[in-house]
C-alpha positions as CSV (number, residue, x, y, z in Angstrom):
1,X,-59.4,-4.4,5.7
2,X,-61.3,-2.7,8.5
3,X,-62.9,-4.5,11.5
4,X,-66.3,-3.6,10.1
5,X,-65.7,-5.7,7.0
6,X,-65.2,-8.8,9.1
7,X,-68.2,-8.6,11.4
8,X,-70.7,-11.4,11.5
9,X,-73.8,-12.1,13.5
10,X,-72.9,-14.1,16.6
11,X,-75.5,-16.7,15.7
12,X,-73.6,-17.4,12.5
13,X,-70.3,-18.2,14.1
14,X,-69.0,-21.5,15.5
15,X,-69.2,-21.7,19.2
16,X,-66.8,-19.6,21.2
17,X,-65.4,-21.5,24.2
18,X,-63.7,-19.8,27.1
19,X,-61.8,-21.3,30.0
20,X,-63.6,-20.2,33.2
21,X,-61.3,-20.0,36.2
22,X,-64.3,-20.3,38.5
23,X,-65.4,-23.7,37.2
24,X,-62.0,-24.8,36.0
25,X,-63.5,-25.9,32.7
26,X,-63.8,-24.7,29.2
27,X,-67.4,-23.4,28.7
28,X,-69.4,-22.2,25.8
29,X,-69.6,-18.4,25.8
30,X,-73.3,-17.4,26.4
31,X,-73.5,-13.7,27.1
32,X,-76.4,-12.5,29.3
33,X,-77.9,-10.2,26.7
34,X,-76.7,-10.9,23.2
35,X,-75.6,-9.3,20.9
36,X,-74.2,-7.2,23.8
37,X,-71.2,-8.4,25.7
38,X,-69.7,-6.9,28.9
39,X,-66.0,-7.1,29.7
40,X,-64.3,-5.8,32.8
41,X,-60.5,-6.0,33.3
42,X,-58.5,-4.9,36.3
43,X,-56.1,-2.2,34.9
44,X,-52.8,-0.9,36.4
45,X,-52.0,0.7,39.7
46,X,-50.3,3.8,38.3
47,X,-47.1,4.4,40.4
48,X,-44.4,3.2,38.0
49,X,-43.4,2.6,34.4
50,X,-45.4,0.1,32.4
51,X,-43.5,-3.2,31.9
52,X,-43.9,-6.5,30.1
53,X,-46.3,-7.8,32.7
54,X,-48.7,-4.9,32.1
55,X,-48.3,-5.5,28.4
56,X,-49.3,-9.1,28.6
57,X,-52.6,-8.4,30.4
58,X,-53.4,-5.5,28.1
59,X,-52.6,-7.5,24.9
60,X,-54.5,-10.5,26.2
61,X,-57.7,-8.7,26.8
62,X,-57.2,-6.5,23.7
63,X,-57.3,-9.8,21.8
64,X,-60.5,-10.8,23.6
65,X,-62.1,-7.4,22.9
66,X,-61.1,-7.5,19.2
67,X,-62.3,-11.0,18.6
68,X,-65.7,-10.5,20.3
69,X,-66.2,-7.5,18.0
70,X,-65.0,-9.6,15.1
71,X,-67.7,-12.1,15.9
72,X,-70.3,-9.3,15.8
73,X,-70.8,-8.6,19.5
74,X,-71.4,-5.1,20.7
75,X,-68.8,-5.0,23.4
76,X,-68.6,-2.6,26.4
77,X,-65.0,-3.0,27.6
78,X,-64.2,-1.5,31.0
79,X,-60.6,-1.3,32.2
80,X,-60.1,0.6,35.4
81,X,-57.2,2.7,36.7
82,X,-56.3,2.2,40.4
83,X,-55.1,5.6,41.6
84,X,-55.9,5.2,45.3
85,X,-56.3,2.5,47.9
86,X,-53.8,0.0,46.8
87,X,-51.5,-0.4,49.8
88,X,-48.1,-1.9,50.0
89,X,-47.9,-5.7,49.8
90,X,-51.5,-5.8,48.7
91,X,-52.4,-5.6,52.4
92,X,-54.7,-3.5,54.6
93,X,-51.9,-1.8,56.4
94,X,-49.0,0.3,55.3
95,X,-48.6,3.1,52.9
96,X,-50.6,3.7,49.7
97,X,-48.3,2.8,46.7
98,X,-49.1,6.1,44.9
99,X,-48.8,8.2,48.0
100,X,-45.4,6.7,48.8
101,X,-44.2,7.5,45.3
102,X,-45.5,11.0,45.7
103,X,-43.7,11.5,49.0
104,X,-40.4,10.2,47.6
105,X,-40.6,12.5,44.6
106,X,-42.2,15.4,46.5
107,X,-45.2,15.5,44.2
108,X,-48.9,15.5,44.7
109,X,-50.3,11.9,44.5
110,X,-52.6,12.8,41.6
111,X,-49.6,14.3,39.8
112,X,-47.9,10.9,40.1
113,X,-51.0,9.1,39.0
114,X,-51.6,11.3,36.0
115,X,-48.0,11.0,34.8
116,X,-48.1,7.2,34.9
117,X,-51.6,7.1,33.4
118,X,-50.2,9.1,30.4
119,X,-47.2,6.8,30.2
120,X,-49.4,3.7,30.3
121,X,-51.6,5.1,27.5
122,X,-48.5,6.0,25.4
123,X,-47.0,2.5,25.5
124,X,-50.3,0.7,25.1
125,X,-50.9,2.7,21.9
126,X,-47.4,1.7,20.6
127,X,-48.4,-1.9,21.2
128,X,-51.6,-1.3,19.2
129,X,-53.8,-2.0,22.2
130,X,-57.2,-0.4,21.5
131,X,-58.5,1.9,24.2
132,X,-61.4,0.5,26.3
133,X,-64.9,1.7,26.0
134,X,-64.7,3.3,29.4
135,X,-61.6,3.7,31.7
136,X,-62.9,4.7,35.1
137,X,-60.6,5.9,37.9
138,X,-61.0,4.7,41.5
139,X,-60.7,8.2,42.8
140,X,-63.6,9.3,40.5
141,X,-66.0,6.7,42.0
142,X,-65.8,7.3,45.8
143,X,-69.6,7.8,46.1
144,X,-70.3,4.5,44.4
145,X,-67.9,2.7,46.7
146,X,-69.4,4.2,49.8
147,X,-72.9,3.2,48.6
148,X,-71.6,-0.4,48.0
149,X,-70.1,-0.5,51.5
150,X,-73.4,0.7,53.0
151,X,-75.2,-2.1,51.2
152,X,-72.8,-4.7,52.5
153,X,-73.1,-3.4,56.0
154,X,-76.9,-3.3,55.8
155,X,-76.9,-7.0,54.9
156,X,-74.8,-7.8,57.9
157,X,-71.5,-8.7,56.2
158,X,-69.3,-5.8,57.4
159,X,-68.5,-3.9,60.6
160,X,-67.0,-0.5,61.5
161,X,-64.2,0.0,63.9
162,X,-62.7,3.4,64.7
163,X,-63.6,4.9,61.3
164,X,-62.5,1.8,59.2
165,X,-64.9,-0.7,57.8
166,X,-64.0,-4.4,57.4
167,X,-65.7,-7.3,55.6
168,X,-66.8,-9.9,58.0
169,X,-65.4,-13.0,56.3
170,X,-66.1,-15.2,59.3
171,X,-69.8,-14.7,58.9
172,X,-69.7,-14.8,55.1
173,X,-67.7,-18.0,54.9
174,X,-70.4,-20.0,56.6
175,X,-73.0,-19.0,54.1
176,X,-71.1,-18.7,50.9
177,X,-68.4,-20.8,49.0
178,X,-65.5,-18.5,49.7
179,X,-62.3,-19.7,48.1
180,X,-63.8,-21.4,45.1
181,X,-62.1,-19.1,42.5
182,X,-58.6,-19.6,44.0
183,X,-59.2,-23.2,45.1
184,X,-58.4,-22.4,48.7
185,X,-60.3,-24.1,51.5
186,X,-61.7,-21.6,53.9
187,X,-61.3,-23.8,56.9
188,X,-57.6,-24.1,56.2
189,X,-57.3,-20.4,55.8
190,X,-58.9,-19.7,59.1
191,X,-56.8,-22.4,60.8
192,X,-53.6,-20.9,59.5
193,X,-54.4,-17.4,60.5
194,X,-56.6,-17.5,63.6
195,X,-53.6,-17.5,66.0
196,X,-51.8,-14.8,64.1
197,X,-54.2,-11.9,64.8
198,X,-52.1,-9.0,66.1
199,X,-53.3,-7.8,69.5
200,X,-53.4,-4.3,68.2
201,X,-55.5,-5.1,65.1
202,X,-59.0,-3.8,64.7
203,X,-60.1,-6.8,62.7
204,X,-62.1,-9.6,64.2
205,X,-60.3,-12.1,62.0
206,X,-57.0,-11.9,60.1
207,X,-58.8,-12.8,56.9
208,X,-61.2,-9.8,57.1
209,X,-60.3,-7.2,54.5
210,X,-60.8,-3.5,54.5
211,X,-63.7,-1.9,52.6
212,X,-62.8,1.5,53.9
213,X,-59.8,2.7,55.8
214,X,-59.6,5.7,58.2
215,X,-57.0,8.2,57.0
216,X,-54.2,8.8,59.4
217,X,-53.0,12.4,59.8
218,X,-50.1,11.8,57.4
219,X,-52.3,10.3,54.7
220,X,-52.8,12.8,51.8
221,X,-55.6,11.2,49.8
222,X,-58.8,11.2,51.9
223,X,-62.5,11.6,51.4
224,X,-65.5,12.2,53.6
225,X,-67.7,9.2,54.4
226,X,-70.3,8.2,57.0
227,X,-67.4,6.7,59.0
228,X,-65.2,9.7,58.9
229,X,-62.4,10.8,56.6
230,X,-60.7,8.0,54.8
231,X,-60.2,6.2,51.5
232,X,-61.6,3.0,49.9
233,X,-60.1,-0.5,50.1
234,X,-58.4,-1.8,47.0
235,X,-61.0,-4.6,46.4
236,X,-64.0,-2.2,46.8
237,X,-63.3,-0.2,43.7
238,X,-63.6,-2.9,41.1
239,X,-66.9,-4.2,42.4
240,X,-68.4,-0.7,42.5
241,X,-67.2,0.3,39.0
242,X,-68.1,-2.9,37.3
243,X,-71.6,-2.7,38.8
244,X,-72.0,0.9,37.7
245,X,-71.0,0.3,34.0
246,X,-71.9,-3.3,33.4
247,X,-74.5,-4.2,35.9
248,X,-74.5,-6.6,38.9
249,X,-74.0,-9.7,36.7
250,X,-72.0,-9.2,33.6
251,X,-70.3,-11.5,31.1
252,X,-66.4,-11.6,31.5
253,X,-64.1,-10.4,34.3
254,X,-60.4,-10.5,33.5
255,X,-57.0,-9.8,34.9
256,X,-53.7,-11.4,35.8
257,X,-53.6,-14.6,37.7
258,X,-51.8,-12.9,40.5
259,X,-55.2,-11.1,41.2
260,X,-57.1,-14.3,41.8
261,X,-56.4,-14.2,45.5
262,X,-57.2,-12.1,47.4
263,X,-58.5,-9.4,45.0
264,X,-60.9,-11.3,42.8
265,X,-61.9,-13.7,45.6
266,X,-62.8,-10.5,47.6
267,X,-64.8,-9.1,44.7
268,X,-66.9,-12.3,44.6
269,X,-67.5,-12.0,48.3
270,X,-68.5,-8.3,48.1
271,X,-70.9,-8.9,45.2
272,X,-72.6,-11.8,47.0
273,X,-72.8,-9.9,50.2
274,X,-74.3,-6.8,48.5
275,X,-76.4,-8.4,45.7
276,X,-76.8,-12.1,46.6
277,X,-75.0,-13.5,43.5
278,X,-71.6,-13.7,41.7
279,X,-70.5,-10.6,39.8
280,X,-69.9,-12.2,36.4
281,X,-70.5,-15.4,34.3
282,X,-66.9,-16.0,33.2
283,X,-63.5,-15.4,35.0
284,X,-60.5,-15.1,32.7
285,X,-56.9,-14.8,33.9
286,X,-53.7,-14.4,31.9
287,X,-50.6,-16.1,33.2
288,X,-47.3,-14.4,34.3
289,X,-44.3,-13.2,32.4
290,X,-41.2,-14.6,34.1
291,X,-37.5,-14.0,34.1
292,X,-35.5,-17.1,34.8
293,X,-38.6,-18.7,36.2
294,X,-39.5,-15.8,38.6
295,X,-42.5,-13.5,38.1
296,X,-41.7,-10.1,36.6
297,X,-43.1,-7.2,38.6
298,X,-42.3,-3.8,39.9
299,X,-42.7,-4.9,43.5
300,X,-40.1,-7.7,42.9
301,X,-37.5,-5.3,41.4
302,X,-37.0,-7.4,38.3
303,X,-39.3,-5.7,35.8
304,X,-38.0,-4.5,32.4
305,X,-40.0,-1.5,31.4
306,X,-41.5,-1.3,27.9
307,X,-39.4,1.8,27.2
308,X,-36.3,-0.3,28.0
309,X,-37.4,-2.9,25.5
310,X,-38.0,-0.3,22.8
311,X,-34.6,1.4,23.4
312,X,-32.5,-1.7,24.4
313,X,-31.2,0.1,27.5
314,X,-31.3,-2.7,30.0
315,X,-28.5,-5.1,31.1
316,X,-30.6,-8.1,30.2
317,X,-31.3,-6.9,26.7
318,X,-29.0,-7.7,23.8
319,X,-30.7,-5.1,21.5
320,X,-33.9,-3.0,21.2
321,X,-37.2,-4.7,20.2
322,X,-40.0,-2.7,18.6
323,X,-43.6,-2.7,19.9
324,X,-44.8,-5.0,17.1
325,X,-42.1,-7.6,18.0
326,X,-43.2,-7.4,21.7
327,X,-46.9,-7.9,20.8
328,X,-46.0,-10.8,18.4
329,X,-43.9,-12.3,21.2
330,X,-46.8,-12.1,23.6
331,X,-49.3,-13.7,21.2
332,X,-47.0,-16.6,20.4
333,X,-47.9,-18.1,23.8
334,X,-51.4,-18.9,24.9
335,X,-52.6,-16.4,27.4
336,X,-53.0,-19.0,30.1
337,X,-49.4,-20.3,29.7
338,X,-46.3,-18.9,31.5
339,X,-44.2,-16.8,29.2
340,X,-40.5,-16.7,30.0
341,X,-38.4,-13.8,28.8
342,X,-35.2,-14.4,26.8
343,X,-33.4,-12.6,24.0
344,X,-33.5,-15.8,22.0
345,X,-37.3,-15.9,22.2
346,X,-37.6,-12.2,21.2
347,X,-35.2,-12.6,18.3
348,X,-37.2,-15.6,17.1
349,X,-40.4,-13.5,17.3
350,X,-38.6,-10.8,15.3
351,X,-37.8,-13.2,12.5
352,X,-41.3,-14.7,12.5
353,X,-42.9,-11.3,12.3
354,X,-40.6,-10.3,9.5
355,X,-41.6,-13.4,7.6
356,X,-45.3,-12.6,8.0
357,X,-44.9,-8.9,6.9
358,X,-42.6,-9.8,4.0
359,X,-45.1,-12.3,2.7
360,X,-47.7,-9.5,3.0
361,X,-45.6,-7.4,0.7
362,X,-45.1,-10.3,-1.7
363,X,-48.9,-10.9,-1.8
364,X,-49.3,-7.4,-3.1
365,X,-47.0,-8.3,-6.1
366,X,-48.6,-11.6,-7.1
367,X,-50.1,-11.9,-10.5
368,X,-53.5,-13.4,-10.6
369,X,-53.8,-16.7,-12.6
370,X,-56.7,-18.2,-14.5
371,X,-56.4,-21.4,-12.5
372,X,-55.8,-22.0,-8.8
373,X,-53.9,-24.6,-6.9
374,X,-54.5,-23.2,-3.4
375,X,-58.2,-22.5,-3.0
376,X,-59.0,-25.4,-0.7
377,X,-55.9,-24.8,1.4
378,X,-56.7,-21.1,1.8
379,X,-60.2,-22.1,3.1
380,X,-58.6,-24.5,5.5
381,X,-56.3,-21.8,6.8
382,X,-59.2,-19.4,7.3
383,X,-61.2,-22.1,9.1
384,X,-58.2,-23.0,11.2
385,X,-57.7,-19.4,12.4
386,X,-61.4,-19.1,13.4
387,X,-61.3,-22.5,15.1
388,X,-58.2,-21.6,17.1
389,X,-59.7,-18.3,18.3
390,X,-62.9,-20.1,19.2
391,X,-60.8,-22.4,21.3
392,X,-60.2,-20.1,24.2
393,X,-58.5,-17.4,22.1
394,X,-55.6,-19.7,21.0
395,X,-53.5,-17.1,19.3
396,X,-50.4,-19.3,18.8
397,X,-52.4,-21.9,16.8
398,X,-54.0,-19.1,14.8
399,X,-50.5,-17.8,14.0
400,X,-49.4,-21.2,12.9
401,X,-52.2,-21.3,10.3
402,X,-51.1,-17.9,9.1
403,X,-47.6,-19.1,8.6
404,X,-49.0,-21.8,6.3
405,X,-50.4,-18.9,4.4
406,X,-46.9,-17.4,4.2
407,X,-45.6,-20.7,2.8
408,X,-48.3,-20.6,0.0
409,X,-47.6,-17.0,-0.8
410,X,-43.8,-17.6,-1.1
411,X,-44.4,-20.7,-3.2
412,X,-46.7,-18.7,-5.6
413,X,-44.0,-16.0,-5.8
414,X,-41.5,-18.8,-6.9
415,X,-44.0,-20.1,-9.5
416,X,-44.8,-23.3,-7.6
417,X,-48.4,-22.4,-6.7
418,X,-51.1,-20.4,-8.5
419,X,-53.4,-17.8,-7.0
420,X,-56.6,-16.8,-8.7
421,X,-58.1,-13.3,-8.2
422,X,-60.4,-14.8,-5.6
423,X,-57.5,-16.5,-3.9
424,X,-55.6,-13.2,-3.6
425,X,-58.7,-11.6,-2.1
426,X,-59.0,-14.4,0.4
427,X,-55.4,-14.1,1.4
428,X,-55.8,-10.4,1.9
429,X,-58.8,-11.1,4.1
430,X,-56.6,-13.3,6.3
431,X,-54.1,-10.5,6.5
432,X,-57.0,-8.4,7.6
433,X,-57.6,-11.0,10.4
434,X,-53.9,-10.6,11.4
435,X,-54.4,-6.9,11.6
436,X,-57.9,-6.5,13.1
437,X,-58.0,-9.5,15.4
438,X,-54.4,-10.2,16.4
439,X,-53.5,-6.5,16.2
440,X,-50.3,-7.2,14.2
441,X,-49.7,-4.6,11.5
442,X,-49.6,-6.1,8.0
443,X,-48.3,-4.8,4.7
444,X,-50.8,-6.4,2.4
445,X,-53.5,-3.9,3.2
446,X,-53.8,-0.1,3.2
447,X,-51.8,0.6,6.4
448,X,-51.0,4.3,7.2
449,X,-50.4,7.0,4.7
450,X,-46.7,6.9,5.4
451,X,-46.6,3.1,4.7
452,X,-48.4,3.7,1.4
453,X,-45.9,6.5,0.4
454,X,-42.9,4.3,1.3
455,X,-44.3,1.4,-0.8
456,X,-44.9,3.7,-3.8
457,X,-41.4,5.2,-3.5
458,X,-39.8,1.7,-3.3
459,X,-41.7,0.5,-6.3
460,X,-40.4,3.4,-8.3
461,X,-36.8,2.9,-7.1
462,X,-36.8,-0.8,-7.9
463,X,-38.2,0.0,-11.4
464,X,-35.4,2.6,-12.0
465,X,-32.8,0.1,-10.7
466,X,-34.2,-2.6,-13.0
467,X,-33.9,-0.2,-15.9
468,X,-30.3,0.5,-15.0
469,X,-29.6,-3.2,-15.0
470,X,-31.3,-3.6,-18.3
471,X,-29.1,-0.8,-19.7
472,X,-26.0,-2.5,-18.2
473,X,-25.5,0.5,-15.9
474,X,-24.4,-1.7,-13.0
475,X,-22.8,1.2,-11.2
476,X,-26.1,3.0,-10.9
477,X,-27.9,-0.3,-9.9
478,X,-25.3,-0.9,-7.2
479,X,-25.5,2.7,-6.0
480,X,-29.3,2.5,-5.5
481,X,-28.9,-0.8,-3.6
482,X,-26.0,0.5,-1.4
483,X,-27.6,3.8,-0.6
484,X,-30.9,2.1,0.4
485,X,-28.9,-0.3,2.6
486,X,-27.3,2.6,4.4
487,X,-30.8,3.9,5.1
488,X,-31.8,0.5,6.6
489,X,-33.6,-1.0,3.6
490,X,-32.4,-4.3,2.2
491,X,-32.8,-5.2,-1.5
492,X,-33.1,-8.9,-2.3
493,X,-32.7,-9.9,-6.0
494,X,-34.5,-13.0,-7.2
495,X,-35.5,-14.7,-10.4
496,X,-38.9,-13.0,-10.3
497,X,-37.4,-9.5,-9.6
498,X,-36.2,-7.6,-6.6
499,X,-37.9,-7.4,-3.2
500,X,-37.2,-5.1,-0.3
501,X,-37.5,-5.2,3.5
502,X,-36.6,-3.0,6.4
503,X,-33.6,-4.3,8.2
504,X,-33.8,-4.8,12.0
């Protein structure tokens, strides 16, 4: 079932509620200009292989994007690429992360950026993450960032020193509620840093952050500006690009919780300093992926790349795990919960996914009955899925309802429940929900051409095997079973006939 088959008018839907990091409460989603909805998400800094942490953020906001569209909203989804300006340790000093990688590998910085952009796209596609509406690059929006900085300076909230421009947080903090997003108290921040200002620093306060940095002679990536040759600060780019494509006050801004401070706090300050108001209505943040309780990340040296998950070539992995298993694993936890990596959890996800997909195959073989024993329960499952998603995109609860659907399908296959033609259509619609909203591939619906061909071939082979058994040609029957097993396809005989599944 396609996404378009599921669309409804937003006015017809139960209320969607979102946890807003800014208010620390669950709020009803009220977009500024319905039926349009604007979503901006901080994308990757492209200097290394995509890993599970990248996947969690991408899958989280892919879920948001998909569900908003399912509800009938016309969504403009912006996910940026940081290809310049993100310095080491997320600070205002040190080397640009991409430039450092380029120096170590003796490549042009844009060569590094392009390679890892391609890798990111490749692996997001494998995870069935939909491409955003627009994917702007920081390096492609230097003019917009310069204009934003000018506006902030004209309003008195920034100052220039030796070709660099810094945000004047000391002045801003006395007029605005800096720290509300992260829960930090500005007075404490100033008290803890006032005495730590390096005598050589250009900043008036340690908390001031760079809007534009003067390029030193060794710095490769540089652009002309009114303040001399340089490059934009990391925080500047997201404010400039979100304003360009979504306006100065859009609906949802998302990202990982590690971006709350200082990155998103700085975005709020920049927007208020330039425009006089916050940049968005709702702030959403996905939690971390951890290994043994510690955050997974490139900078921490403990990241497992997505390629390593898919090949199994990492000391911490007992086996390879396919992209659908990884996506299912991520969706089994609520996006605001910490998700701890373990082989046991991934293998449990693998078994759960197999149960869902096998039930999808079984659904396609059910014979419709004149009477039904499941209609009300199917409606309750559908309502439960919608209610879960309306409750701050609660994917694990939605999945729990779909596993109730699996139980009913299996019971019907065993003759313990009865599905009418309408029931089968309702169950297939819920598998469409699994596919279109949760992004998990199903086997009850059309799938790809190769999936269809495999299904048709397997139906034919099982029919031939059954004929051999009926003719007491057990040698041929066993040969078909054993040959398929060697090819990775398992045959399971039951009282209602044979079923098949791909072995993992």
